[in-house]
TORLORO-916217 format. One line per field, with one value per atom (N, C-alpha, C): y, z, x; atom name; chain. Coordinates in steps of 0.2 Angstrom, whole numbers, plus 2048, in hexadecimal, padded with zeros to 3 digits. Example, Ala and Ser with C-alpha at 12.3 -4.5 7.8 and 13.67 -1.06 7.14 Angstrom:
# residues 2
v: 7E4 / 7EA / 7F0 / 7F5 / 7FB / 800;
w: 827 / 827 / 827 / 823 / 824 / 827;
u: 842 / 83E / 842 / 840 / 844 / 840;
at: N / CA / C / N / CA / C;
ch: A / A / A / A / A / A;
# end
This chain:
# residues 173
v: A38 / A34 / A38 / A36 / A3A / A39 / A3E / A3D / A3B / A36 / A34 / A35 / A34 / A35 / A2F / A2D / A28 / A22 / A1F / A19 / A1A / A20 / A21 / A22 / A1D / A1E / A21 / A21 / A24 / A2C / A2F / A36 / A39 / A3E / A41 / A48 / A4B / A51 / A56 / A55 / A59 / A59 / A53 / A52 / A56 / A56 / A5A / A61 / A63 / A6A / A6D / A69 / A6B / A6B / A66 / A66 / A6C / A6D / A73 / A7A / A7A / A80 / A80 / A7B / A7B / A7C / A7A / A7C / A83 / A86 / A8D / A91 / A8F / A93 / A92 / A8D / A8C / A90 / A90 / A94 / A9C / A9E / AA5 / AA7 / AA2 / AA3 / AA4 / A9F / AA0 / AA6 / AA8 / AAE / AB4 / AB4 / ABA / ABB / AB5 / AB5 / AB7 / AB7 / AB8 / ABF / AC3 / AC9 / ACE / ACE / AD3 / AD0 / AC9 / AC6 / ACA / ACB / ACE / AC9 / ACB / AC7 / AC4 / AC9 / AC7 / AC1 / AC2 / ABD / AB7 / AB7 / AB1 / AAD / AB0 / AAC / AAA / AAC / AAA / AA3 / AA0 / A99 / A98 / A92 / A90 / A8C / A89 / A84 / A7E / A7D / A76 / A77 / A72 / A72 / A72 / A77 / A78 / A7B / A7D / A80 / A87 / A8C / A93 / A93 / A99 / A9A / A9A / A9C / A9B / A94 / A8F / A88 / A86 / A88 / A86 / A88 / A8E / A91 / A8D / A8C / A88 / A81 / A7E / A77 / A78 / A7D / A7D / A7E / A83 / A84 / A7E / A7A / A75 / A6F / A6F / A69 / A69 / A6F / A6F / A6A / A6A / A65 / A5E / A5C / A55 / A54 / A59 / A58 / A57 / A5B / A5A / A53 / A51 / A4A / A45 / A45 / A41 / A41 / A47 / A48 / A45 / A46 / A43 / A3B / A38 / A31 / A2F / A32 / A30 / A30 / A35 / A36 / A31 / A30 / A2C / A25 / A24 / A1D / A1C / A21 / A20 / A26 / A24 / A29 / A2E / A35 / A3A / A3B / A38 / A39 / A37 / A37 / A36 / A3B / A39 / A3D / A40 / A46 / A48 / A44 / A43 / A3F / A44 / A41 / A45 / A4B / A49 / A4F / A55 / A53 / A59 / A5D / A59 / A5C / A61 / A5E / A62 / A68 / A68 / A6D / A72 / A70 / A75 / A78 / A75 / A78 / A7D / A7C / A80 / A87 / A85 / A8B / A8F / A8C / A90 / A94 / A91 / A95 / A9B / A9B / AA1 / AA7 / AA6 / AAB / AB1 / AB7 / ABD / ABB / ABF / ABE / ABF / AC4 / AC6 / AC0 / ABC / AB6 / AB1 / AB0 / AAA / AAB / AB1 / AB2 / AB4 / AB5 / AB7 / ABC / AC1 / AC7 / ACB / ACB / ACF / ACB / AC5 / AC1 / AC4 / AC7 / ACA / AC6 / AC2 / ABE / ABF / AC1 / AC3 / ABD / AB9 / AB4 / AAE / AA8 / AA2 / A9F / A9D / A99 / A92 / A8C / A86 / A83 / A82 / A81 / A7A / A75 / A6E / A6C / A70 / A6F / A74 / A78 / A7D / A81 / A83 / A87 / A8D / A92 / A98 / A9B / A9E / AA0 / AA8 / AAC / AB3 / AB3 / AB5 / AB6 / ABD / AC2 / AC8 / ACD / AD3 / AD8 / ADB / ADA / ADC / AD8 / AD8 / AD3 / ACF / ACB / AC7 / AC2 / AC0 / ABA / AB5 / AAF / AAA / AA4 / AA1 / A9C / A96 / A90 / A8A / A84 / A7E / A78 / A78 / A74 / A74 / A72 / A6D / A6A / A70 / A74 / A79 / A7F / A80 / A86 / A84 / A7D / A7B / A7B / A79 / A79 / A80 / A84 / A8B / A8E / A8D / A90 / A8D / A87 / A83 / A85 / A89 / A8B / A86 / A81 / A7B / A7A / A80 / A80 / A87 / A88 / A8F / A91 / A8D / A8F / A90 / A8C / A8C / A8B / A88 / A86 / A8B / A90 / A95 / A9B / A9E / AA5 / AAA / AB0 / AB5 / ABC / AC0 / AC7 / ACC / ACA / ACE / AC8 / ACA / AC5 / AC2 / ABB / AB7 / ABA / ABB / ABD / AB7 / AB8 / AB2 / AB0 / AAA / AA7 / AA8 / AA8 / AA9 / AA3 / AA4 / A9F / A9A / A94 / A8F / A8E / A8B / A8B / A86 / A81 / A7D / A7C / A7A / A78 / A72 / A70 / A6A / A64 / A5F / A59 / A56 / A52 / A4F / A4A / A4B / A46 / A49 / A4F / A52 / A56 / A56 / A5A / A61;
w: 9EB / 9E4 / 9DE / 9DA / 9D4 / 9CE / 9CC / 9C7 / 9C0 / 9BD / 9B6 / 9B1 / 9AB / 9A5 / 9A2 / 9A1 / 99D / 99D / 997 / 996 / 997 / 999 / 999 / 9A1 / 9A5 / 9AC / 9AE / 9AA / 9AB / 9A9 / 9A6 / 9A5 / 9AA / 9AE / 9B3 / 9B0 / 9B4 / 9B2 / 9B3 / 9B8 / 9B9 / 9B3 / 9B0 / 9AA / 9A4 / 9A3 / 99E / 99F / 9A5 / 9A7 / 9A5 / 9A7 / 9A5 / 99E / 99A / 993 / 990 / 992 / 98F / 990 / 996 / 998 / 993 / 992 / 98D / 986 / 984 / 97D / 97D / 982 / 982 / 982 / 985 / 985 / 97E / 97B / 975 / 970 / 970 / 96C / 96D / 973 / 974 / 971 / 971 / 96E / 967 / 964 / 95C / 95B / 95E / 95D / 95E / 963 / 964 / 95E / 95B / 956 / 94F / 94F / 949 / 948 / 94E / 94E / 949 / 947 / 943 / 93C / 93B / 935 / 92E / 92A / 923 / 91E / 918 / 912 / 910 / 911 / 90F / 914 / 91A / 91F / 91E / 91C / 91C / 916 / 911 / 90C / 90D / 912 / 914 / 916 / 916 / 918 / 91F / 921 / 928 / 92A / 930 / 932 / 92F / 92B / 928 / 921 / 91F / 918 / 913 / 90E / 909 / 90B / 911 / 913 / 915 / 913 / 915 / 91B / 91E / 925 / 923 / 91D / 91B / 91A / 918 / 918 / 91F / 924 / 92B / 92E / 92D / 92F / 92C / 926 / 922 / 925 / 927 / 92A / 931 / 935 / 93B / 93B / 936 / 935 / 933 / 92E / 92B / 930 / 935 / 93A / 93E / 93E / 941 / 93D / 937 / 933 / 935 / 936 / 938 / 93F / 944 / 94B / 94B / 946 / 946 / 943 / 93E / 93C / 941 / 945 / 94A / 950 / 952 / 957 / 956 / 94F / 94D / 94D / 94B / 94B / 952 / 957 / 95E / 961 / 95F / 962 / 95F / 959 / 956 / 954 / 954 / 952 / 94A / 947 / 93F / 93C / 937 / 933 / 930 / 931 / 92F / 927 / 924 / 91D / 91A / 914 / 912 / 914 / 915 / 916 / 910 / 910 / 90A / 908 / 902 / 900 / 900 / 8FF / 900 / 8FB / 8F4 / 8EF / 8F1 / 8F4 / 8F6 / 8FC / 901 / 907 / 904 / 900 / 8FD / 8F9 / 8F5 / 8F2 / 8F7 / 8FC / 901 / 905 / 906 / 909 / 905 / 8FE / 8F9 / 8F9 / 8F8 / 8F7 / 8FD / 903 / 909 / 90A / 909 / 90A / 906 / 901 / 8FC / 8FF / 904 / 906 / 909 / 909 / 90D / 914 / 917 / 91E / 923 / 921 / 925 / 925 / 920 / 91F / 923 / 922 / 926 / 92D / 930 / 937 / 93A / 935 / 937 / 93C / 93B / 940 / 941 / 93C / 93D / 93F / 942 / 945 / 94C / 94C / 952 / 958 / 95B / 960 / 966 / 96C / 971 / 976 / 977 / 97C / 979 / 97B / 979 / 980 / 981 / 987 / 984 / 986 / 984 / 98A / 989 / 98F / 991 / 98D / 98F / 992 / 991 / 994 / 99A / 99B / 9A0 / 9A0 / 99A / 998 / 995 / 995 / 992 / 990 / 98A / 988 / 986 / 988 / 985 / 980 / 97A / 974 / 972 / 974 / 972 / 977 / 978 / 97C / 97A / 974 / 972 / 96D / 96C / 967 / 96B / 967 / 969 / 96E / 973 / 977 / 974 / 973 / 970 / 975 / 976 / 97B / 978 / 979 / 977 / 978 / 976 / 977 / 973 / 975 / 971 / 96A / 969 / 962 / 95D / 960 / 95C / 95B / 960 / 960 / 95A / 95B / 956 / 94F / 94E / 947 / 944 / 949 / 946 / 945 / 949 / 948 / 942 / 940 / 93B / 934 / 935 / 92F / 92D / 931 / 92F / 932 / 936 / 939 / 93A / 93A / 93A / 941 / 946 / 94D / 950 / 94E / 951 / 958 / 95B / 962 / 966 / 963 / 966 / 968 / 96D / 96F / 96F / 96D / 96D / 96F / 972 / 975 / 96F / 969 / 963 / 95D / 957 / 952 / 951 / 950 / 94F / 948 / 949 / 943 / 93F / 939 / 934 / 935 / 936 / 937 / 930 / 931 / 92A / 926 / 91F / 91A / 91A / 919 / 918 / 911 / 90F / 908 / 904 / 907 / 903 / 907 / 903 / 906 / 90A / 90E / 911 / 90D / 90F / 90B / 909 / 904 / 902 / 907 / 908 / 90D / 914 / 915 / 91C / 91C / 921 / 922 / 924;
u: 18D / 18D / 18D / 191 / 192 / 18D / 18A / 185 / 188 / 186 / 188 / 183 / 185 / 181 / 17F / 179 / 176 / 17A / 17C / 17F / 187 / 189 / 190 / 192 / 192 / 193 / 19A / 19F / 1A5 / 1A5 / 1A0 / 1A0 / 19B / 19D / 199 / 197 / 192 / 190 / 196 / 19A / 1A0 / 1A4 / 1A5 / 1A9 / 1A6 / 1A0 / 19D / 19D / 19C / 19D / 1A4 / 1A9 / 1B0 / 1B1 / 1AF / 1B0 / 1AC / 1A6 / 1A3 / 1A6 / 1A9 / 1AE / 1B4 / 1B7 / 1BC / 1BA / 1B4 / 1B2 / 1B0 / 1AD / 1AC / 1B2 / 1B7 / 1BE / 1C1 / 1C0 / 1C3 / 1C0 / 1B9 / 1B5 / 1B7 / 1B8 / 1B9 / 1C0 / 1C5 / 1CC / 1CB / 1C7 / 1C6 / 1C3 / 1BD / 1BA / 1BE / 1C2 / 1C7 / 1CC / 1CE / 1D3 / 1CF / 1C9 / 1C5 / 1C3 / 1C3 / 1C0 / 1C2 / 1C9 / 1CC / 1CE / 1CC / 1CE / 1CB / 1D0 / 1CF / 1CE / 1CC / 1CB / 1D2 / 1D7 / 1DE / 1E1 / 1DF / 1E2 / 1DE / 1D8 / 1D4 / 1D7 / 1DA / 1DD / 1E4 / 1E7 / 1EE / 1EE / 1F4 / 1F4 / 1F3 / 1F0 / 1F0 / 1F5 / 1F6 / 1FB / 1FA / 1F4 / 1F2 / 1F5 / 1F9 / 1FB / 1F6 / 1F6 / 1F1 / 1EB / 1EA / 1E4 / 1E5 / 1E1 / 1E1 / 1DD / 1DD / 1D9 / 1D2 / 1D0 / 1C9 / 1C7 / 1CB / 1CA / 1C8 / 1CD / 1CC / 1C5 / 1C4 / 1BD / 1B7 / 1B8 / 1B2 / 1B2 / 1B7 / 1B7 / 1B4 / 1B5 / 1B2 / 1AB / 1A9 / 1A2 / 19E / 1A1 / 19D / 19D / 1A1 / 1A1 / 19A / 196 / 190 / 18B / 18C / 188 / 189 / 18F / 191 / 18E / 18F / 18C / 185 / 181 / 17A / 178 / 17C / 17B / 17C / 181 / 183 / 17E / 17C / 177 / 171 / 16E / 168 / 169 / 16E / 16F / 16F / 172 / 173 / 16C / 168 / 161 / 15C / 15C / 157 / 159 / 160 / 162 / 162 / 160 / 160 / 164 / 167 / 16B / 166 / 167 / 162 / 162 / 167 / 167 / 16E / 16F / 176 / 17B / 181 / 186 / 18A / 18C / 18F / 196 / 197 / 19D / 1A3 / 1A9 / 1AF / 1AF / 1AD / 1AD / 1A8 / 1A3 / 19E / 1A1 / 1A4 / 1A8 / 1AD / 1B1 / 1B7 / 1B4 / 1AF / 1AC / 1AA / 1A6 / 1A4 / 1AA / 1AF / 1B5 / 1B8 / 1B9 / 1BC / 1B7 / 1B1 / 1AC / 1AC / 1AB / 1AB / 1B1 / 1B7 / 1BD / 1BE / 1BA / 1BB / 1B6 / 1B2 / 1AD / 1B1 / 1AF / 1B2 / 1B3 / 1B7 / 1B9 / 1B3 / 1AF / 1A9 / 1A4 / 1A3 / 19F / 1A2 / 1A9 / 1AC / 1AC / 1AC / 1AC / 1A5 / 1A0 / 199 / 199 / 19D / 19E / 197 / 193 / 18D / 187 / 188 / 183 / 181 / 17B / 179 / 176 / 17A / 177 / 17C / 179 / 17D / 17D / 178 / 177 / 173 / 175 / 172 / 170 / 16A / 168 / 165 / 168 / 166 / 162 / 15C / 157 / 158 / 159 / 159 / 160 / 165 / 16C / 16D / 168 / 169 / 16F / 171 / 177 / 175 / 17A / 17A / 181 / 181 / 187 / 187 / 18B / 18B / 190 / 18E / 192 / 194 / 190 / 192 / 18F / 191 / 18E / 187 / 185 / 17F / 17C / 175 / 172 / 16C / 169 / 164 / 166 / 161 / 162 / 15D / 160 / 15C / 15C / 156 / 155 / 151 / 153 / 14F / 153 / 150 / 154 / 15A / 15F / 166 / 165 / 161 / 161 / 15E / 159 / 156 / 15B / 15F / 164 / 169 / 16C / 171 / 16E / 168 / 165 / 165 / 162 / 161 / 168 / 16D / 174 / 177 / 176 / 178 / 175 / 16F / 16B / 167 / 166 / 162 / 15B / 159 / 153 / 151 / 14A / 147 / 146 / 147 / 147 / 140 / 13B / 134 / 134 / 139 / 138 / 13D / 140 / 144 / 140 / 143 / 140 / 146 / 144 / 149 / 146 / 14A / 147 / 146 / 148 / 147 / 146 / 144 / 143 / 14A / 149 / 14F / 153 / 159 / 15D / 15E / 160 / 161 / 168 / 16A / 170 / 174 / 17B / 17F / 17E / 17E / 17D / 183 / 181 / 187 / 188 / 18E / 190 / 18C / 189 / 184 / 17E / 179 / 172 / 173 / 16E / 16E / 16F / 173 / 174 / 16D / 16D / 166 / 164 / 15D / 15A / 15A / 15D / 15C / 156 / 152 / 14C / 14E;
at: N / CA / C / N / CA / C / N / CA / C / N / CA / C / N / CA / C / N / CA / C / N / CA / C / N / CA / C / N / CA / C / N / CA / C / N / CA / C / N / CA / C / N / CA / C / N / CA / C / N / CA / C / N / CA / C / N / CA / C / N / CA / C / N / CA / C / N / CA / C / N / CA / C / N / CA / C / N / CA / C / N / CA / C / N / CA / C / N / CA / C / N / CA / C / N / CA / C / N / CA / C / N / CA / C / N / CA / C / N / CA / C / N / CA / C / N / CA / C / N / CA / C / N / CA / C / N / CA / C / N / CA / C / N / CA / C / N / CA / C / N / CA / C / N / CA / C / N / CA / C / N / CA / C / N / CA / C / N / CA / C / N / CA / C / N / CA / C / N / CA / C / N / CA / C / N / CA / C / N / CA / C / N / CA / C / N / CA / C / N / CA / C / N / CA / C / N / CA / C / N / CA / C / N / CA / C / N / CA / C / N / CA / C / N / CA / C / N / CA / C / N / CA / C / N / CA / C / N / CA / C / N / CA / C / N / CA / C / N / CA / C / N / CA / C / N / CA / C / N / CA / C / N / CA / C / N / CA / C / N / CA / C / N / CA / C / N / CA / C / N / CA / C / N / CA / C / N / CA / C / N / CA / C / N / CA / C / N / CA / C / N / CA / C / N / CA / C / N / CA / C / N / CA / C / N / CA / C / N / CA / C / N / CA / C / N / CA / C / N / CA / C / N / CA / C / N / CA / C / N / CA / C / N / CA / C / N / CA / C / N / CA / C / N / CA / C / N / CA / C / N / CA / C / N / CA / C / N / CA / C / N / CA / C / N / CA / C / N / CA / C / N / CA / C / N / CA / C / N / CA / C / N / CA / C / N / CA / C / N / CA / C / N / CA / C / N / CA / C / N / CA / C / N / CA / C / N / CA / C / N / CA / C / N / CA / C / N / CA / C / N / CA / C / N / CA / C / N / CA / C / N / CA / C / N / CA / C / N / CA / C / N / CA / C / N / CA / C / N / CA / C / N / CA / C / N / CA / C / N / CA / C / N / CA / C / N / CA / C / N / CA / C / N / CA / C / N / CA / C / N / CA / C / N / CA / C / N / CA / C / N / CA / C / N / CA / C / N / CA / C / N / CA / C / N / CA / C / N / CA / C / N / CA / C / N / CA / C / N / CA / C / N / CA / C / N / CA / C / N / CA / C / N / CA / C / N / CA / C / N / CA / C / N / CA / C / N / CA / C / N / CA / C / N / CA / C / N / CA / C / N / CA / C / N / CA / C / N / CA / C / N / CA / C / N / CA / C / N / CA / C / N / CA / C / N / CA / C / N / CA / C / N / CA / C / N / CA / C / N / CA / C / N / CA / C;
ch: A / A / A / A / A / A / A / A / A / A / A / A / A / A / A / A / A / A / A / A / A / A / A / A / A / A / A / A / A / A / A / A / A / A / A / A / A / A / A / A / A / A / A / A / A / A / A / A / A / A / A / A / A / A / A / A / A / A / A / A / A / A / A / A / A / A / A / A / A / A / A / A / A / A / A / A / A / A / A / A / A / A / A / A / A / A / A / A / A / A / A / A / A / A / A / A / A / A / A / A / A / A / A / A / A / A / A / A / A / A / A / A / A / A / A / A / A / A / A / A / A / A / A / A / A / A / A / A / A / A / A / A / A / A / A / A / A / A / A / A / A / A / A / A / A / A / A / A / A / A / A / A / A / A / A / A / A / A / A / A / A / A / A / A / A / A / A / A / A / A / A / A / A / A / A / A / A / A / A / A / A / A / A / A / A / A / A / A / A / A / A / A / A / A / A / A / A / A / A / A / A / A / A / A / A / A / A / A / A / A / A / A / A / A / A / A / A / A / A / A / A / A / A / A / A / A / A / A / A / A / A / A / A / A / A / A / A / A / A / A / A / A / A / A / A / A / A / A / A / A / A / A / A / A / A / A / A / A / A / A / A / A / A / A / A / A / A / A / A / A / A / A / A / A / A / A / A / A / A / A / A / A / A / A / A / A / A / A / A / A / A / A / A / A / A / A / A / A / A / A / A / A / A / A / A / A / A / A / A / A / A / A / A / A / A / A / A / A / A / A / A / A / A / A / A / A / A / A / A / A / A / A / A / A / A / A / A / A / A / A / A / A / A / A / A / A / A / A / A / A / A / A / A / A / A / A / A / A / A / A / A / A / A / A / A / A / A / A / A / A / A / A / A / A / A / A / A / A / A / A / A / A / A / A / A / A / A / A / A / A / A / A / A / A / A / A / A / A / A / A / A / A / A / A / A / A / A / A / A / A / A / A / A / A / A / A / A / A / A / A / A / A / A / A / A / A / A / A / A / A / A / A / A / A / A / A / A / A / A / A / A / A / A / A / A / A / A / A / A / A / A / A / A / A / A / A / A / A / A / A / A / A / A / A / A / A / A / A / A / A / A / A / A / A / A / A / A / A / A / A / A / A / A / A / A / A / A / A / A / A / A / A / A / A / A / A / A / A / A / A / A / A / A / A / A / A / A / A / A / A / A / A / A / A / A / A / A / A / A;
# end
């Protein structure tokens, strides 16, 4: 018998494992491409009309806020607060795209391994640095700079995640 997930009987654990493998491979490709990004390269045009590479990286980073909002809505059934309007999102994208390459790529973020206990998953991010362990929502909130990580464990004091272009949206805890 194939084990399925909750109310989505057509999604199996094997499907999720495959999807997570694809996400990890994609993240590794992005990370490999960012390893040598310079400030000049970050300002160069991307394949998206009107967007620099810095815009694309900011867009990727800011998507964590959206996923946190959606996951909270899915978990609680209640919107966790107002969503940013188009003007605020555009401002965050502009301001974020202007950051130096080392901030855009967070090269100096010293985390070697992440272990997400409730998903029974672990990811190696770098050859050296802290190992951070805890529930997925706590890891995500901490990485997104929206949580202090009280439910996380680390073999060294938790490093401070890179700053985001804007503070949390009004109404977010």
